[in-house]
C-alpha positions as CSV (number, residue, x, y, z in Angstrom):
1,X,-80.9,35.6,-18.7
2,X,-78.6,37.5,-21.5
3,X,-75.4,38.5,-20.2
4,X,-73.6,41.3,-21.8
5,X,-70.8,40.9,-24.0
6,X,-70.2,45.1,-24.5
7,X,-67.4,44.5,-22.1
8,X,-68.8,47.7,-19.8
9,X,-70.5,45.1,-17.6
10,X,-74.4,45.0,-17.0
11,X,-77.0,46.2,-15.0
12,X,-77.5,45.0,-11.7
13,X,-80.9,43.4,-12.2
14,X,-79.3,41.6,-14.9
15,X,-76.1,39.5,-12.9
16,X,-77.1,35.6,-12.0
17,X,-76.0,35.2,-7.8
18,X,-73.6,33.1,-8.9
19,X,-71.7,35.2,-11.3
20,X,-71.1,38.0,-8.9
21,X,-70.0,34.9,-6.0
22,X,-68.0,33.5,-9.1
23,X,-67.0,37.1,-10.2
24,X,-65.6,38.1,-6.4
25,X,-64.0,35.2,-6.3
26,X,-61.5,35.6,-8.5
27,X,-60.9,39.7,-7.4
28,X,-60.3,38.1,-4.7
29,X,-57.8,35.4,-6.1
30,X,-56.2,38.0,-8.0
31,X,-55.4,40.6,-5.1
32,X,-53.9,37.7,-3.3
33,X,-51.5,37.1,-6.4
34,X,-51.1,41.3,-6.8
35,X,-53.4,42.5,-9.6
36,X,-55.5,45.3,-8.8
37,X,-55.5,47.5,-6.1
38,X,-56.0,47.2,-2.6
39,X,-59.9,46.8,-1.0
40,X,-60.0,49.6,0.3
41,X,-59.1,51.2,-3.2
42,X,-62.9,50.4,-4.3
43,X,-65.8,53.6,-3.2
44,X,-68.3,52.3,-1.5
45,X,-71.4,51.6,-3.8
46,X,-69.2,51.3,-6.9
47,X,-68.7,48.2,-8.9
48,X,-65.8,46.4,-8.8
49,X,-63.8,46.4,-12.5
50,X,-63.9,44.0,-14.4
51,X,-60.5,42.5,-16.7
52,X,-60.4,42.1,-19.6
53,X,-61.4,38.4,-21.7
54,X,-59.0,36.3,-21.7
55,X,-57.8,34.4,-25.1
56,X,-58.0,31.1,-23.9
57,X,-54.3,28.5,-24.3
58,X,-56.6,26.1,-26.8
59,X,-59.9,25.9,-28.4
60,X,-62.3,23.2,-27.2
61,X,-63.7,22.7,-24.1
62,X,-61.9,22.8,-20.9
63,X,-62.5,21.7,-16.9
64,X,-62.7,24.8,-14.5
65,X,-59.7,24.9,-12.9
66,X,-60.6,24.4,-8.7
67,X,-59.2,27.5,-8.0
68,X,-56.6,26.2,-5.4
69,X,-53.8,27.7,-8.0
70,X,-52.6,31.7,-8.3
71,X,-53.5,32.6,-11.7
72,X,-50.8,34.1,-13.0
73,X,-50.9,37.6,-13.6
74,X,-51.0,39.4,-17.4
75,X,-51.3,42.8,-18.1
76,X,-53.5,44.2,-20.4
77,X,-53.1,43.8,-23.8
78,X,-52.8,41.5,-26.3
79,X,-53.7,38.1,-25.2
80,X,-50.5,35.9,-23.7
81,X,-49.3,39.5,-22.7
82,X,-47.4,38.7,-18.8
83,X,-46.5,41.5,-16.4
84,X,-42.8,41.8,-16.3
85,X,-41.0,40.0,-12.4
86,X,-40.1,43.1,-10.1
87,X,-36.2,42.9,-10.0
88,X,-33.5,44.8,-7.5
89,X,-31.2,47.4,-9.1
90,X,-27.7,45.7,-9.3
91,X,-26.3,47.8,-6.6
92,X,-28.7,46.6,-3.8
93,X,-29.3,42.7,-4.7
94,X,-27.3,40.6,-1.6
95,X,-24.4,39.4,-2.2
96,X,-22.7,36.7,-0.6
97,X,-19.7,38.5,1.4
98,X,-16.2,36.1,2.0
99,X,-15.2,35.8,5.3
100,X,-12.8,38.5,6.6
101,X,-10.4,38.2,10.1
102,X,-7.9,40.3,11.4
103,X,-4.3,40.4,10.6
104,X,-2.9,37.1,11.4
105,X,-6.1,35.1,10.7
106,X,-5.7,31.5,9.3
107,X,-7.2,30.9,6.0
108,X,-7.3,27.3,5.2
109,X,-6.8,24.1,6.0
110,X,-3.8,24.8,8.6
111,X,-1.7,21.7,9.6
112,X,-1.8,20.0,12.9
113,X,-4.6,19.7,15.7
114,X,-5.3,23.6,16.2
115,X,-7.4,25.6,18.2
116,X,-8.0,29.0,19.0
117,X,-5.5,31.0,21.3
118,X,-7.3,30.9,24.5
119,X,-10.4,31.3,23.6
120,X,-13.3,28.4,22.5
121,X,-13.1,26.5,19.9
122,X,-15.0,28.7,16.6
123,X,-19.1,29.1,17.3
124,X,-22.1,29.5,15.0
125,X,-23.8,32.3,15.5
126,X,-27.7,33.1,14.4
127,X,-27.0,35.4,11.8
128,X,-25.6,32.6,9.9
129,X,-22.0,34.0,9.7
130,X,-19.2,33.2,12.2
131,X,-16.9,34.4,14.5
132,X,-14.0,36.2,13.5
133,X,-10.7,34.1,13.7
134,X,-8.2,34.2,16.7
135,X,-4.2,33.3,15.9
136,X,-4.2,29.9,16.1
137,X,-1.3,28.1,18.0
138,X,-0.3,23.9,18.2
139,X,-2.2,21.7,20.7
140,X,1.2,20.2,21.8
141,X,4.0,23.1,22.5
142,X,6.3,20.0,21.3
143,X,5.4,19.4,18.3
144,X,6.0,22.5,15.9
145,X,5.7,21.4,12.0
146,X,7.0,24.6,10.6
147,X,10.7,23.5,12.0
148,X,13.2,20.4,11.7
149,X,12.7,19.8,15.8
150,X,9.4,18.8,15.0
151,X,9.4,15.1,16.9
152,X,10.4,12.4,14.5
153,X,8.2,9.3,14.1
154,X,9.1,6.3,11.8
155,X,5.8,4.0,11.1
156,X,6.5,0.3,10.4
157,X,3.6,-1.5,8.4
158,X,3.3,-3.9,5.4
159,X,-0.4,-2.9,4.4
160,X,0.3,1.0,2.4
161,X,-3.3,1.3,2.3
162,X,-3.0,2.1,6.1
163,X,1.0,3.1,5.9
164,X,-0.3,5.7,4.0
165,X,-3.4,6.7,6.3
166,X,-1.0,6.8,9.0
167,X,1.0,8.7,7.8
168,X,-0.8,11.4,6.8
169,X,-2.5,11.6,10.0
170,X,0.4,11.8,11.5
171,X,1.7,14.7,9.9
172,X,-1.5,16.5,10.1
173,X,-0.7,16.3,13.9
174,X,2.5,17.9,13.0
175,X,5.0,15.1,13.4
176,X,8.0,14.7,11.0
177,X,7.1,11.1,9.4
178,X,8.9,8.2,7.5
179,X,7.4,5.3,6.4
180,X,8.7,1.5,5.8
181,X,7.0,-2.0,4.6
182,X,9.9,-4.0,6.0
183,X,11.9,-4.8,8.7
184,X,15.2,-4.5,7.3
185,X,14.3,-0.9,5.2
186,X,12.8,0.3,8.6
187,X,16.9,-0.7,10.7
188,X,18.7,1.7,7.6
189,X,16.1,4.5,8.1
190,X,16.4,4.5,11.9
191,X,20.2,3.9,11.6
192,X,20.1,7.1,9.9
193,X,17.5,9.5,10.4
194,X,17.0,8.2,13.8
195,X,13.6,8.7,14.6
196,X,12.3,9.5,18.1
197,X,9.0,7.0,18.2
198,X,8.5,3.8,16.7
199,X,5.0,2.6,15.2
200,X,5.4,-1.3,13.5
201,X,2.8,-3.4,12.8
202,X,3.6,-6.9,14.7
203,X,2.9,-9.2,12.1
204,X,4.5,-8.8,8.6
205,X,5.8,-11.2,5.7
206,X,9.8,-11.7,6.3
207,X,9.7,-10.8,10.2
208,X,8.2,-9.6,13.5
209,X,7.2,-6.5,14.6
210,X,8.8,-8.6,17.9
211,X,12.3,-9.5,15.8
212,X,12.7,-5.4,14.5
213,X,11.5,-4.5,18.2
214,X,14.4,-6.4,19.5
215,X,16.7,-5.0,16.5
216,X,16.1,-1.4,17.5
217,X,16.5,-1.9,21.2
218,X,20.2,-3.1,21.0
219,X,21.6,0.2,20.3
220,X,19.0,2.7,21.5
221,X,17.3,1.0,24.3
222,X,15.4,4.1,25.1
223,X,14.2,4.1,22.0
224,X,10.6,3.9,22.4
225,X,8.7,1.5,20.3
226,X,4.8,1.3,19.5
227,X,3.1,-1.8,18.2
228,X,0.2,-2.2,16.2
229,X,-1.7,-5.5,14.9
230,X,-5.1,-6.7,14.2
231,X,-4.5,-10.0,15.8
232,X,-4.2,-8.9,19.3
233,X,-4.0,-11.5,22.3
234,X,-3.0,-11.3,25.9
235,X,0.3,-13.6,25.1
236,X,1.0,-11.5,22.5
237,X,0.9,-8.3,24.4
238,X,2.7,-9.8,27.3
239,X,5.1,-10.2,25.4
240,X,5.3,-7.3,23.6
241,X,6.0,-5.7,27.5
242,X,8.4,-8.4,27.7
243,X,10.8,-7.5,24.9
244,X,10.4,-3.2,25.7
245,X,7.0,-2.0,23.5
246,X,6.2,1.3,25.4
247,X,2.4,0.5,24.5
248,X,0.6,-1.9,22.2
249,X,-2.0,-0.7,20.0
250,X,-4.9,-3.2,18.3
251,X,-6.4,-2.0,14.3
252,X,-8.3,0.1,14.0
253,X,-6.8,2.5,15.9
254,X,-8.6,4.5,17.7
255,X,-6.4,7.5,17.2
256,X,-7.3,9.8,20.1
257,X,-5.8,6.7,22.1
258,X,-3.0,6.9,19.8
259,X,-2.7,10.5,20.2
260,X,-2.3,10.7,23.4
261,X,0.5,7.7,23.9
262,X,3.0,10.0,21.5
263,X,2.2,13.1,24.3
264,X,2.9,11.0,26.7
265,X,5.9,9.3,25.8
266,X,7.1,13.0,23.9
267,X,6.5,14.7,27.3
268,X,8.9,11.9,28.9
269,X,12.8,13.9,28.3
270,X,14.4,10.8,27.2
271,X,12.4,10.5,23.8
272,X,13.6,13.4,22.9
273,X,17.5,12.5,24.0
274,X,20.2,14.8,20.8
275,X,21.1,11.8,18.6
276,X,24.4,9.4,19.5
277,X,27.9,11.2,18.2
278,X,27.8,7.2,16.3
279,X,24.6,7.1,14.7
280,X,24.9,11.4,14.2
281,X,28.4,10.6,12.3
282,X,26.6,9.6,9.4
283,X,27.2,5.8,8.6
284,X,25.2,4.0,11.6
285,X,27.4,1.1,11.2
286,X,25.5,-0.3,14.3
287,X,22.6,-1.3,12.6
288,X,25.0,-3.1,9.0
289,X,23.9,-7.2,9.3
290,X,26.2,-8.7,12.2
291,X,27.9,-12.6,12.1
292,X,26.1,-14.2,15.8
293,X,26.8,-17.9,16.3
294,X,23.5,-18.8,14.7
295,X,23.4,-17.0,11.4
296,X,24.5,-14.3,9.8
297,X,21.6,-11.2,8.9
298,X,18.6,-12.3,7.7
299,X,20.0,-15.6,7.3
300,X,20.4,-18.5,10.0
301,X,22.7,-21.8,9.8
302,X,26.0,-23.0,11.7
303,X,26.8,-25.5,9.5
304,X,30.2,-25.5,7.8
305,X,28.7,-25.2,4.5
306,X,26.6,-21.4,5.2
307,X,30.1,-20.6,7.4
308,X,32.0,-20.6,4.0
309,X,29.0,-18.9,2.5
310,X,29.5,-16.2,4.9
311,X,33.3,-15.8,4.8
312,X,32.4,-15.1,1.3
313,X,29.5,-13.5,1.0
314,X,31.1,-10.3,3.3
315,X,34.4,-10.5,1.1
316,X,32.1,-10.3,-1.6
317,X,30.2,-7.0,0.0
318,X,33.6,-4.9,0.4
319,X,34.2,-4.8,-3.1
320,X,32.4,-2.8,-6.1
321,X,32.3,-5.6,-8.7
322,X,29.7,-7.5,-10.5
323,X,29.0,-11.0,-8.9
324,X,27.2,-13.9,-10.0
325,X,24.8,-15.9,-7.5
326,X,23.9,-18.9,-8.0
327,X,22.2,-21.9,-6.1
328,X,18.8,-23.9,-5.9
329,X,15.7,-21.9,-6.5
330,X,14.2,-21.3,-2.9
331,X,17.9,-21.0,-1.2
332,X,17.8,-17.6,-0.9
333,X,19.6,-15.7,-4.0
334,X,17.7,-12.6,-3.4
335,X,18.1,-12.2,0.5
336,X,21.7,-12.8,-0.1
337,X,22.0,-9.3,-2.5
338,X,19.8,-7.6,-0.4
339,X,22.9,-8.3,2.3
340,X,25.4,-7.9,0.2
341,X,24.2,-4.2,-1.3
342,X,23.5,-3.5,3.2
343,X,26.9,-4.0,3.3
344,X,27.9,-2.4,0.9
345,X,29.3,1.0,1.0
346,X,26.0,1.9,-1.7
347,X,24.0,1.0,1.5
348,X,22.2,4.3,1.3
349,X,21.2,4.6,-1.9
350,X,18.5,2.7,-3.6
351,X,18.0,-1.2,-4.5
352,X,15.7,-2.4,-7.1
353,X,15.3,-5.9,-8.1
354,X,14.2,-7.6,-11.4
355,X,13.1,-10.8,-12.2
356,X,14.1,-11.3,-15.8
357,X,11.8,-15.1,-16.1
358,X,8.6,-13.0,-15.1
359,X,8.8,-9.9,-17.4
360,X,7.5,-10.4,-21.1
361,X,10.0,-10.4,-23.6
362,X,8.6,-8.0,-25.2
363,X,8.7,-5.0,-22.3
364,X,12.0,-6.2,-20.8
365,X,13.7,-3.4,-22.5
366,X,11.7,-1.3,-21.2
367,X,11.7,-2.5,-18.0
368,X,15.2,-2.4,-18.1
369,X,16.5,1.4,-20.1
370,X,12.7,3.0,-19.9
371,X,10.8,4.7,-22.5
372,X,10.1,8.2,-24.1
373,X,6.5,10.0,-24.4
374,X,4.4,8.3,-27.5
375,X,7.9,5.6,-28.4
376,X,5.9,2.8,-28.9
377,X,1.7,2.3,-29.0
378,X,0.4,2.4,-24.9
379,X,3.9,4.7,-24.1
380,X,1.4,7.6,-22.5
381,X,4.1,8.7,-20.9
382,X,8.1,9.2,-19.6
383,X,9.0,5.8,-17.6
384,X,12.3,5.5,-16.0
385,X,14.4,2.1,-16.4
386,X,15.7,-0.1,-13.9
387,X,18.8,1.6,-14.0
388,X,18.1,4.5,-14.0
389,X,16.1,4.3,-10.6
390,X,19.1,2.5,-9.1
391,X,21.4,5.0,-9.9
392,X,24.6,5.1,-7.3
393,X,22.4,1.9,-5.2
394,X,22.7,-1.8,-6.2
395,X,20.6,-3.3,-9.5
396,X,19.8,-7.0,-9.0
397,X,19.1,-9.5,-11.8
398,X,17.3,-12.6,-10.7
399,X,16.9,-15.9,-13.3
400,X,19.9,-13.7,-15.8
401,X,19.8,-16.8,-17.5
402,X,16.4,-16.4,-18.8
403,X,16.9,-13.0,-20.8
404,X,16.2,-13.4,-23.6
405,X,19.2,-13.5,-26.0
406,X,18.1,-10.5,-28.2
407,X,18.3,-8.7,-25.3
408,X,21.9,-10.0,-24.0
409,X,23.6,-8.0,-26.5
410,X,22.0,-4.7,-25.3
411,X,22.7,-4.8,-22.0
412,X,26.3,-6.3,-22.5
413,X,26.4,-2.8,-24.4
414,X,25.3,-0.6,-21.7
415,X,27.5,-2.6,-18.5
416,X,30.4,-2.1,-21.0
417,X,30.1,1.7,-21.6
418,X,27.8,2.6,-18.4
419,X,25.3,4.3,-21.2
420,X,22.2,3.8,-22.3
421,X,19.1,5.7,-24.2
422,X,15.6,5.2,-23.7
423,X,13.8,3.6,-26.5
424,X,12.4,6.2,-28.4
425,X,15.0,8.9,-26.4
426,X,18.6,9.9,-28.4
427,X,20.8,11.1,-25.4
428,X,22.8,9.0,-23.9
429,X,22.1,8.9,-20.0
430,X,25.5,7.7,-18.1
431,X,25.1,5.5,-15.1
432,X,26.7,4.8,-11.5
433,X,25.2,1.1,-10.6
434,X,26.5,-2.1,-9.4
435,X,24.9,-5.0,-11.3
436,X,24.5,-8.5,-9.4
437,X,22.9,-11.6,-11.0
438,X,21.4,-14.6,-10.5
439,X,20.3,-17.8,-11.5
440,X,19.1,-21.3,-10.3
441,X,20.8,-23.0,-13.1
442,X,24.8,-23.6,-14.2
443,X,25.6,-20.8,-16.2
444,X,28.6,-22.6,-17.8
445,X,25.9,-25.5,-18.6
446,X,24.0,-22.7,-20.5
447,X,26.8,-20.9,-22.1
448,X,27.5,-24.6,-23.8
449,X,23.6,-25.2,-24.8
450,X,23.9,-21.3,-27.3
451,X,21.1,-20.1,-25.0
452,X,23.4,-17.7,-22.6
453,X,26.4,-15.0,-24.4
454,X,29.1,-16.2,-22.6
455,X,31.4,-12.5,-23.4
456,X,27.9,-11.2,-21.2
457,X,28.6,-14.4,-18.8
458,X,32.1,-13.1,-18.5
459,X,31.3,-9.6,-17.8
460,X,29.2,-10.6,-14.9
461,X,30.8,-13.1,-13.3
462,X,34.0,-11.0,-12.0
463,X,32.8,-12.4,-8.4
464,X,30.7,-15.4,-8.1
465,X,28.3,-16.5,-5.0
466,X,26.7,-20.3,-4.1
467,X,24.4,-20.7,-1.8
468,X,24.4,-24.4,-0.4
469,X,20.9,-26.6,-0.8
470,X,19.0,-27.6,2.6
471,X,20.0,-30.8,2.4
472,X,23.7,-30.1,2.3
473,X,23.5,-28.0,5.5
474,X,23.8,-30.6,8.2
475,X,22.4,-29.4,11.5
476,X,20.8,-26.1,11.1
477,X,17.3,-27.8,10.4
478,X,16.6,-27.5,14.3
479,X,18.1,-23.6,14.0
480,X,15.0,-22.7,10.8
481,X,12.7,-25.0,12.2
482,X,13.4,-22.7,16.0
483,X,13.6,-19.9,14.2
484,X,10.0,-20.0,11.9
485,X,8.5,-21.2,14.6
486,X,8.7,-18.4,17.2
487,X,8.6,-16.0,13.8
488,X,5.1,-17.2,12.7
489,X,3.4,-18.0,16.3
490,X,4.2,-14.4,16.7
491,X,1.7,-14.0,13.1
492,X,-1.1,-16.6,13.5
493,X,-0.9,-16.2,18.1
494,X,-1.3,-18.3,20.3
495,X,1.7,-19.6,22.8
496,X,5.1,-19.9,21.1
497,X,4.8,-23.5,19.2
498,X,7.7,-26.2,20.0
499,X,8.5,-29.9,17.9
500,X,8.0,-32.8,19.4
501,X,12.0,-34.9,19.1
502,X,9.8,-36.9,16.8
503,X,8.8,-34.2,14.4
504,X,12.2,-32.5,13.7
505,X,13.9,-36.0,13.2
506,X,11.1,-36.3,10.4
507,X,12.0,-32.8,9.7
508,X,15.9,-33.4,9.6
509,X,16.1,-36.9,7.7
510,X,13.5,-35.1,4.6
511,X,14.9,-33.8,1.5
512,X,13.5,-30.7,0.8
513,X,14.1,-30.4,-3.0
514,X,12.4,-26.8,-2.4
515,X,14.6,-25.7,0.1
516,X,14.0,-22.9,2.8
517,X,11.1,-21.9,1.4
518,X,9.4,-25.2,1.2
519,X,10.5,-25.9,4.8
520,X,9.2,-22.0,6.1
521,X,5.6,-23.3,4.3
522,X,6.2,-26.9,5.9
523,X,6.4,-24.8,9.3
524,X,4.0,-22.4,8.4
525,X,1.1,-25.3,8.1
526,X,2.8,-26.9,10.8
527,X,1.9,-24.3,13.2
528,X,-1.3,-23.4,12.2
529,X,-2.7,-26.9,13.3
530,X,-1.1,-27.5,16.0
531,X,-2.6,-24.7,18.5
532,X,-2.0,-26.9,21.7
533,X,1.8,-25.1,20.9
534,X,3.7,-28.7,20.3
535,X,3.7,-29.4,16.7
536,X,3.7,-33.3,16.6
537,X,4.2,-35.7,13.3
538,X,0.7,-36.1,13.0
539,X,1.1,-31.6,12.2
540,X,3.2,-32.5,8.7
541,X,2.4,-33.3,5.7
542,X,2.3,-37.2,4.9
543,X,5.1,-37.2,2.1
544,X,7.2,-35.5,4.8
545,X,6.3,-38.1,7.3
546,X,6.9,-41.0,5.7
547,X,7.8,-41.0,1.9
548,X,8.6,-44.6,0.7
549,X,10.6,-45.0,-2.9
550,X,11.0,-48.4,-3.9
551,X,14.0,-49.8,-5.8
552,X,12.5,-50.1,-9.3
553,X,12.1,-46.1,-9.1
554,X,8.1,-45.9,-8.3
555,X,6.3,-43.9,-5.3
556,X,4.7,-45.3,-2.4
557,X,2.8,-43.1,-0.3
558,X,1.9,-44.2,3.2
559,X,-2.2,-45.1,4.6
560,X,-3.5,-40.8,5.1
561,X,-2.2,-39.9,2.0
562,X,-4.0,-37.5,0.5
563,X,-4.7,-36.6,-3.2
564,X,-2.5,-33.0,-2.8
565,X,0.4,-35.3,-1.5
566,X,0.2,-37.9,-4.8
567,X,0.2,-35.5,-7.4
568,X,2.6,-32.9,-6.0
569,X,5.1,-36.2,-6.1
570,X,4.0,-36.8,-9.6
571,X,4.9,-33.5,-10.3
572,X,8.2,-33.0,-8.8
573,X,9.1,-36.7,-10.0
574,X,8.9,-35.7,-13.4
575,X,10.6,-32.8,-13.5
576,X,13.5,-34.2,-12.3
577,X,13.1,-36.9,-15.0
578,X,12.8,-34.2,-17.5
579,X,15.6,-32.1,-16.1
580,X,13.5,-29.5,-14.9
581,X,12.1,-29.1,-18.4
582,X,8.3,-27.4,-17.5
583,X,6.9,-27.8,-21.2
584,X,8.4,-31.7,-21.1
585,X,6.6,-32.1,-17.9
586,X,3.5,-30.8,-18.8
587,X,3.3,-33.0,-22.0
588,X,3.8,-35.9,-20.0
589,X,1.4,-35.5,-17.9
590,X,-1.3,-33.5,-19.8
591,X,-1.5,-30.6,-18.6
592,X,-0.7,-27.5,-19.0
593,X,2.9,-25.2,-18.3
594,X,0.4,-22.2,-16.7
595,X,-1.0,-25.0,-14.4
596,X,2.2,-27.1,-14.0
597,X,3.9,-23.1,-12.7
598,X,0.2,-22.6,-10.7
599,X,1.2,-25.7,-8.7
600,X,4.8,-25.0,-8.2
601,X,4.1,-21.8,-6.7
602,X,1.3,-23.1,-4.2
603,X,4.0,-26.5,-2.8
604,X,6.5,-23.4,-2.6
605,X,9.1,-24.3,-4.9
606,X,10.4,-22.1,-7.7
607,X,11.9,-25.0,-10.3
């Protein structure tokens, strides 16, 4: 059969039936894709128009298509010409319209748990829109986030992540919120701000939430306190209720339950009582550290040595002069500095602590005085120094004897002139800061050896406060043991631990070279092991149970002592022999100085 190539078609007699059926299928496919007119436009008996030939896209033999894909529309004309895609006029294109509500409707996020006034929450409707917004009102009429009368909540937790999340959640509910990371700061905020409710963690590093609860309720028994803990037990909950907590919630918090508790507490008129006159005056004297028969503020002890220390502490706190705090490592020098700050007229201003032995020498000047942006490599932004941060308050310089000699004259000049310049800066900045310094060495010996400037020593040593070693505090061991056992029992759960008489005798006989820090670590170890509530001698370390020193200076350990006990005593004895020289101790023992420091930190001893 000969196929026509004129492009005008061929007679029916000359066409192959297979060709007709293929052309009909192609025509039907073209109609589905929008090419050609509808079927009604073809007259009966007429031959359907044949589209112009399309040039192949490439040369060579090509396998025919299966017919599943729709051929692309092409316009008549040169090969490769496509039909223009239809486009609507710009004015007729559909546009997304912004949601419009009536006057007074809230646009954007609204603080607080808000619902529509007198209506159900917003519902979706079938045409992909939303119902018009109505004016929103707070869910709790007692909480109005836009006025100062909104209830005040104090959050106390040592976990910064949990503290910040809970603060944001409470603020979104419309409450005024302040946060504190420890009990001492919480007591200060409570004295100044007088919150309506306190949310406090039970387990904190320095003290417990139960201790804070007792202190907060001493002067305001009607203040509601809700305790939070991740280590909840029936015994702990009962103890919390006995002390006076209004509720006891476990972590992770169920915020629906927390919200219900807060609304229930706020519904009682006592929780929204006005601030007492003595606290409204602004001083909050009743929340200052007080002296009792068993201690003074955070210090526990009733020995003659501690009584003399308490008398000096009260006298020093009344003045505004510089103080040099001396004492062995672990006696509580920073705790003494914080107590001086809390008792001074500067107690409402910042307290900034800086350990000069823990900061590299090249960074210490920047830490003290701050720096300007671009002052040195890595100074990407301006930074305040410790003097600037403590302006109006107290700056505590711990381990002042370890300060580099090159920085000591600069510090002396700053203290004499009460002004400084940031690194890279040109402007003198004045400050009003009380400086407290501490050292575990004899400062006069450091001056005689040339490691500390004599004029700087005289400038800082206007007043001297000495902390006695634990071995010199006869009679304080039982008080400290029961205090730490009670607070650490709450931390680790279980019944409150008590000491067997033999255990107390062993604690009282040991010399405690690491002082209170070492003593606390030993008691915590015993509390963890004594799950039945009684601390027996077997729960104490071997070096506390039976330390034996022979006349020739060697040290003998009892049966059952571990390698860790022997290593600890060997390091301490070598430190004694070298005068606490870590470099010489490391050389004699064949260890690195870093290893010696890490071991002392693990033992709870700082020399």
